[in-house]
C-alpha angles and dihedrals in degrees: 000000000000119000122210125234087262107086113254097009118125111222098185143338121221117201107202110202098176119131120255133273088045122215105226093204096052117115091237093054092045091051092053091045091051093051092049095046091047090054093048091046091055091052093048091050091048091050093047092050092049091049092047093049092056 
């Protein structure tokens, strides 16, 4: 679950259906990781912009 920069707002939910133990170098794992990090990065950029504009 990724929370937005607004407190208490859910930005996105990622259901990870990869078998355990997970191989962190598998293409499937890397794809999920990329999607999650891209979502987090957008929220961080949005927060930083809002803070800078104050």
